[in-house]
C-alpha positions as CSV (number, residue, x, y, z in Angstrom):
1,X,-23.3,46.3,-124.5
2,X,-27.3,44.8,-124.3
3,X,-27.9,40.8,-124.4
4,X,-29.2,39.5,-127.4
5,X,-32.8,39.7,-126.3
6,X,-34.0,37.4,-128.5
7,X,-31.7,35.2,-126.7
8,X,-33.0,36.0,-123.4
9,X,-36.8,35.3,-125.0
10,X,-35.7,32.5,-125.8
11,X,-34.8,30.7,-121.9
12,X,-37.6,29.0,-120.2
13,X,-35.4,27.6,-117.4
14,X,-33.3,29.2,-115.0
15,X,-30.4,27.6,-113.0
16,X,-29.2,29.5,-110.5
17,X,-26.3,29.2,-107.8
18,X,-26.6,29.6,-104.1
19,X,-24.2,31.1,-101.9
20,X,-22.0,34.7,-103.3
21,X,-24.9,34.7,-106.7
22,X,-28.1,34.0,-105.3
23,X,-28.2,34.8,-101.6
24,X,-26.3,38.0,-99.9
25,X,-23.0,37.9,-98.2
26,X,-25.3,37.4,-95.3
27,X,-26.9,34.2,-96.5
28,X,-30.4,35.8,-97.2
29,X,-32.9,36.1,-100.6
30,X,-33.7,39.8,-101.0
31,X,-36.8,41.1,-101.3
32,X,-36.2,42.5,-105.2
33,X,-34.5,38.8,-106.2
34,X,-37.4,37.1,-104.0
35,X,-39.6,39.5,-106.2
36,X,-38.3,38.7,-109.9
37,X,-37.9,34.7,-108.7
38,X,-42.1,35.3,-108.4
39,X,-42.4,37.4,-112.1
40,X,-40.4,35.3,-113.7
41,X,-41.7,31.8,-112.4
42,X,-45.3,33.8,-113.5
43,X,-43.9,34.7,-116.6
44,X,-43.6,30.3,-117.6
45,X,-39.9,30.2,-116.4
46,X,-39.2,27.7,-114.8
47,X,-36.6,27.3,-110.9
48,X,-33.6,26.0,-110.4
49,X,-32.0,26.6,-107.5
50,X,-28.4,24.2,-107.9
51,X,-26.1,24.2,-104.8
52,X,-23.3,22.8,-102.9
53,X,-25.2,22.7,-99.9
54,X,-26.7,19.7,-98.0
55,X,-30.0,19.3,-98.8
56,X,-32.2,19.3,-96.1
57,X,-31.4,22.9,-94.8
58,X,-31.6,24.3,-98.4
59,X,-34.8,22.6,-98.6
60,X,-35.9,24.5,-95.7
61,X,-34.3,27.9,-96.5
62,X,-35.8,28.4,-99.5
63,X,-39.2,27.0,-98.1
64,X,-39.2,29.8,-95.6
65,X,-38.3,32.3,-97.8
66,X,-41.4,31.2,-99.9
67,X,-39.8,30.4,-103.0
68,X,-40.2,27.6,-104.8
69,X,-38.3,25.5,-107.6
70,X,-36.3,22.7,-108.6
71,X,-33.3,22.0,-106.1
72,X,-30.6,20.4,-106.9
73,X,-28.2,19.9,-103.6
74,X,-24.3,18.7,-103.0
75,X,-23.3,20.0,-106.6
76,X,-25.6,17.9,-107.8
77,X,-25.0,14.8,-105.9
78,X,-29.0,14.7,-104.8
79,X,-31.2,16.1,-108.0
80,X,-35.0,17.3,-107.3
81,X,-37.8,18.1,-108.8
82,X,-40.1,20.6,-108.2
83,X,-42.4,18.5,-106.6
84,X,-39.6,17.5,-103.7
85,X,-39.4,14.0,-106.4
86,X,-35.8,13.0,-105.9
87,X,-34.2,12.2,-109.7
88,X,-31.3,10.8,-108.8
89,X,-28.1,10.6,-106.4
90,X,-25.0,10.3,-107.2
91,X,-23.4,9.0,-103.7
92,X,-20.3,7.9,-103.0
93,X,-20.7,4.6,-102.4
94,X,-18.4,2.2,-99.9
95,X,-16.0,0.7,-102.1
96,X,-15.3,4.0,-103.9
97,X,-15.0,6.5,-100.9
98,X,-13.1,3.7,-98.9
99,X,-10.5,4.2,-102.0
100,X,-10.4,8.0,-101.7
101,X,-9.9,7.8,-98.8
102,X,-6.8,5.7,-98.7
103,X,-5.3,7.8,-101.8
104,X,-6.3,11.0,-99.8
105,X,-3.7,9.9,-97.2
106,X,-0.8,10.3,-99.2
107,X,-1.2,14.1,-98.9
108,X,-0.3,16.3,-95.7
109,X,-2.3,18.0,-94.1
110,X,-6.0,17.7,-94.7
111,X,-8.5,17.8,-92.4
112,X,-11.9,15.7,-93.8
113,X,-15.6,16.5,-93.7
114,X,-18.5,14.1,-95.0
115,X,-21.8,15.7,-96.1
116,X,-24.3,13.0,-96.1
117,X,-28.1,13.5,-96.9
118,X,-29.7,15.4,-93.8
119,X,-26.2,16.0,-91.8
120,X,-22.4,16.4,-91.6
121,X,-19.8,14.5,-89.7
122,X,-16.6,16.9,-89.2
123,X,-13.3,15.0,-88.2
124,X,-11.7,16.6,-85.3
125,X,-9.2,19.8,-86.5
126,X,-12.0,20.5,-89.0
127,X,-12.2,24.4,-89.2
128,X,-13.3,25.7,-86.1
129,X,-15.3,28.6,-87.3
130,X,-16.7,26.0,-89.7
131,X,-17.5,23.9,-87.5
132,X,-19.8,26.0,-85.3
133,X,-21.7,27.8,-88.4
134,X,-22.3,23.9,-89.4
135,X,-23.4,23.0,-85.4
136,X,-27.3,22.3,-86.6
137,X,-26.3,20.0,-88.9
138,X,-23.1,17.8,-87.6
139,X,-24.3,14.8,-86.5
140,X,-21.8,11.9,-84.0
141,X,-18.7,10.2,-85.6
142,X,-16.3,10.1,-88.0
143,X,-15.6,10.2,-91.5
144,X,-14.0,7.5,-91.9
145,X,-17.6,5.5,-90.6
146,X,-19.7,7.1,-92.6
147,X,-17.6,6.3,-95.4
148,X,-17.5,2.6,-94.4
149,X,-21.9,3.0,-94.6
150,X,-21.5,3.9,-98.0
151,X,-23.9,7.4,-97.6
152,X,-21.1,9.8,-98.7
153,X,-22.4,12.0,-101.2
154,X,-19.5,14.6,-100.9
155,X,-15.9,14.6,-98.6
156,X,-14.9,18.3,-97.4
157,X,-11.5,18.6,-97.7
158,X,-9.7,21.7,-94.9
159,X,-5.9,22.1,-94.6
160,X,-4.0,24.4,-92.7
161,X,-1.9,26.2,-95.1
162,X,-2.7,25.6,-99.0
163,X,-5.2,27.3,-100.4
164,X,-8.2,26.2,-102.5
165,X,-6.9,26.8,-105.6
166,X,-3.5,25.0,-105.4
167,X,-5.1,22.2,-102.9
168,X,-7.3,21.5,-105.9
169,X,-5.3,20.0,-108.6
170,X,-3.6,18.5,-105.9
171,X,-6.4,16.5,-105.0
172,X,-7.6,15.7,-108.4
173,X,-3.9,14.3,-109.1
174,X,-3.7,12.1,-106.0
175,X,-7.0,11.1,-107.2
176,X,-7.0,10.7,-110.3
177,X,-10.4,11.1,-112.6
178,X,-12.6,8.0,-111.0
179,X,-13.8,11.7,-108.6
180,X,-15.2,15.3,-109.1
181,X,-12.5,17.7,-107.6
182,X,-14.0,21.3,-107.0
183,X,-14.4,24.1,-104.7
184,X,-17.0,26.3,-104.3
185,X,-15.7,28.8,-100.9
186,X,-11.8,29.3,-100.4
187,X,-12.0,27.4,-97.0
188,X,-12.1,23.9,-98.7
189,X,-12.1,20.9,-101.5
190,X,-14.9,18.9,-102.2
191,X,-14.8,15.7,-103.9
192,X,-17.8,13.6,-105.2
193,X,-19.4,10.9,-107.8
194,X,-17.4,11.3,-111.3
195,X,-21.2,12.6,-112.3
196,X,-22.3,14.7,-109.6
197,X,-21.8,17.8,-110.9
198,X,-24.0,20.9,-111.8
199,X,-23.9,20.5,-115.3
200,X,-25.5,17.3,-115.0
201,X,-28.0,18.6,-112.7
202,X,-29.3,20.9,-114.9
203,X,-29.3,18.4,-117.9
204,X,-31.4,16.1,-115.7
205,X,-33.7,19.0,-114.6
206,X,-34.2,20.3,-117.6
207,X,-35.0,17.2,-119.7
208,X,-37.2,16.2,-116.7
209,X,-39.6,19.1,-117.8
210,X,-38.8,18.7,-121.6
211,X,-36.9,22.2,-121.7
212,X,-33.3,22.0,-124.7
213,X,-30.1,23.4,-123.3
214,X,-30.5,26.3,-125.4
215,X,-33.3,27.5,-123.4
216,X,-31.6,27.4,-120.3
217,X,-30.4,30.2,-118.2
218,X,-27.6,29.2,-115.6
219,X,-25.5,31.9,-113.1
220,X,-23.3,31.4,-110.6
221,X,-19.7,32.3,-108.9
222,X,-17.5,29.6,-108.3
223,X,-16.0,26.6,-110.3
224,X,-18.1,24.1,-108.8
225,X,-20.8,26.2,-111.0
226,X,-18.6,26.0,-114.6
227,X,-20.1,22.4,-115.7
228,X,-23.3,24.4,-115.5
229,X,-21.9,27.3,-117.3
230,X,-20.7,25.3,-120.0
231,X,-23.9,23.2,-120.6
232,X,-26.4,26.4,-120.8
233,X,-28.0,28.1,-124.1
234,X,-27.1,31.4,-121.9
235,X,-24.5,31.4,-119.1
236,X,-24.5,34.7,-117.1
237,X,-21.6,35.3,-113.6
238,X,-22.5,37.9,-111.1
239,X,-19.4,40.5,-110.9
240,X,-17.9,39.1,-107.9
241,X,-17.7,35.7,-109.3
242,X,-14.3,33.8,-109.4
243,X,-12.0,34.9,-112.6
244,X,-13.0,31.5,-114.4
245,X,-16.6,32.2,-114.4
246,X,-15.8,35.7,-115.8
247,X,-13.9,33.9,-118.1
248,X,-16.8,31.8,-119.0
249,X,-20.1,33.7,-118.8
250,X,-22.0,35.4,-122.1
251,X,-23.3,38.1,-119.9
252,X,-22.0,39.5,-116.7
253,X,-24.7,40.6,-114.3
254,X,-24.5,43.1,-111.1
255,X,-23.3,41.2,-107.8
256,X,-24.6,38.7,-105.6
257,X,-25.4,41.9,-102.1
258,X,-26.7,43.8,-105.5
259,X,-29.7,41.6,-106.7
260,X,-27.3,40.0,-109.7
261,X,-29.9,37.2,-110.2
262,X,-32.6,40.3,-110.4
263,X,-31.3,42.0,-112.7
264,X,-31.0,38.6,-115.3
265,X,-34.1,37.6,-114.3
266,X,-36.2,41.3,-115.4
267,X,-33.6,40.6,-118.1
268,X,-35.9,37.9,-119.6
269,X,-39.2,38.9,-118.1
270,X,-38.5,41.7,-120.6
271,X,-37.1,39.9,-123.0
272,X,-40.0,37.4,-122.9
273,X,-42.7,40.3,-124.2
274,X,-42.4,43.3,-122.1
275,X,-39.2,46.3,-122.9
276,X,-35.7,45.4,-122.5
277,X,-34.9,46.5,-118.3
278,X,-31.8,45.4,-116.3
279,X,-27.9,46.0,-115.9
280,X,-26.9,43.4,-118.1
281,X,-23.6,43.4,-120.2
282,X,-22.1,41.2,-123.0
283,X,-18.6,39.4,-121.9
284,X,-15.9,38.5,-123.8
285,X,-12.9,37.0,-121.8
């Protein structure tokens, strides 16, 4: 069944996750997605990119692809409008982060990383392939030093044997509700300020743009996307999404390697005044 085109026609902002959603598995923005973003922008649909990635390299990736819009990085710890103006930062300040390190010490086998605004710090033993992939962002020092300096946006927790879907609740229990615990990949768990999440980030961007939540569509693939799907008037998932995200979605579109974000954007543009298009399906359950 086709989604409600009147509902899609009311969308004035689209917030998209990047990895596993808007980007291909090779980490690129496909020509069709790029064209759909441009078409949506021409039809006065505001674009927001909401990612677990750090701010600086994400801004470069979007700029090099010729894509413009608002940006929320590190799961909403830093939120910038389309002009690059910072709307808010949610930092793990020194005292809070020190408490996190202390409490995480009770979880055996963890290896930590820390995301700063412009770079990363990884402790010895963090997965070598990720360290190699991120080598251009890594700076010298330890997580403990970064924490003491009070400049951490989020912590990364890797474990050699524990899968993230079982590790995340263990970490949440160790830290309590004063921290946001989630994951955007199967490789590590992420710990942030309790108000640093994608839902709060999209809400801040929508409020700044004067767009009600009912006119916001969000699309994602992993549990860290759930807060923004809960906020959205239209919640969408790519077909390759985590089961919890599929269950939360109003609409399931094609996978990230099949231009799923383009299908959603094309359907929104069509619903705003042209004939319906794009293979989208209503999703229940």
